[in-house]
N, C-alpha and C positions, 0 to 999 in steps of 0.2 A: 629557625635554625640558629643554633649557638656555635656550631663548628666553624663556619666561614669567618666570623670576626675573631674567634680565638686563633685560628690558623694565620690570619692576616697579622694579628698582634705579635705572634711568635715567629713570623717570617717562614712558615712551613706550608706544605701543600695541603689540599683538602680534597676528599673524595666522598661522594654521596653513596649511601646505601639506602635503597628505597623499596617500597612495596612493589610487587610484581607488576610489570607493564608501564612503569613510569620513566624508565631510562632508555635512551636511544642506543642503537648498535648492539653488538653481541654482548650478552650478559652471562654471568654465573649466578645460579639461584639456589636457595635452600629453603625447605619447608620446616616449620616449627609449630609446636603446640601452644595455644593460648588457653587462658582459663575457660574460655567459652567456645573454642573451636580450633581452627588451624589457619595459619597465614604463611606467606612466602615473601622472602626478601631477595633483592637482586643487587648486584654490583657490576659495573662494566668490566668485561673480561680483561681489559688492558689497563685498568685503573691503578694497579700497583705492580711493582716488579718483584720477582722472587727474592726473598731475603730482605726486602724493604721493611724498615721498622715503622710500626703504626701505633697510634693511640686511638681507641674507640671512644667517642663522646656522644652522650645522649642526654635528654632532659630528665627522664624518669626511669628508675629500675623498680619493677614490681616483682613479678615471678621470675624474671631473668631470661625468659624465652627469647626475646628480641636481641638482647645482648649476646647470648650464647650463639644465636644464629649469625650475628654479625662476626663473631669470632670464628665461627665455622667457615664463613665466606673467605675471611682472610687466610685461614689455614689452607683452603682449597687453592688460593692464588699463591701460596707459599710465602706469605708475608709473615713477619714476626710481630705478634701483638705484645707491646711493652706493658700496657695497662689499659684499664677501662675506667672512664670517668662519667659521673652523672651529677646533675644538680640535686635531684631529690631521690632518696632511697626509702621505699616502704619496707622497713626492717621486718615487720611481722610476717611478710610473705617469703622471706629468706631467699630472695633471688640471687644474692651475691654468693651464696653457697654453691650454686651451679657453676660458677666461674672457676672453681677449683684452684689451680695454681697461678692464675692470672691476677696480678695485683689489681685491686679495685678501690676506688675512692669516691666518696659522695660529699657534697657540700652541706646538705641538710638531710637529717634522718628523722623519720616519723615512725612511731610504733603503731 
């Protein structure tokens, strides 16, 4: 996990988005396509407030499915996604194009 130390360093909150069945309590979920099938992500239903500003952080962006699903979960909870950040982007797979109008940043890019 890279989110918790980043949030701690910035003095801001942190919320987990996980694969289905990993989080306690009521959750909101979304299904999304993978290169090799389908998956489902969840967030606790009360994890963010409507209108709350969020930044989504992940380790890798490949096809963009997971990042888009995370953005969809935030949209369902009526949070405002300010930007998406990843450590590694696999540019050849063009996953960042799926994010459309959401600002996207990566530290390392590989073709």
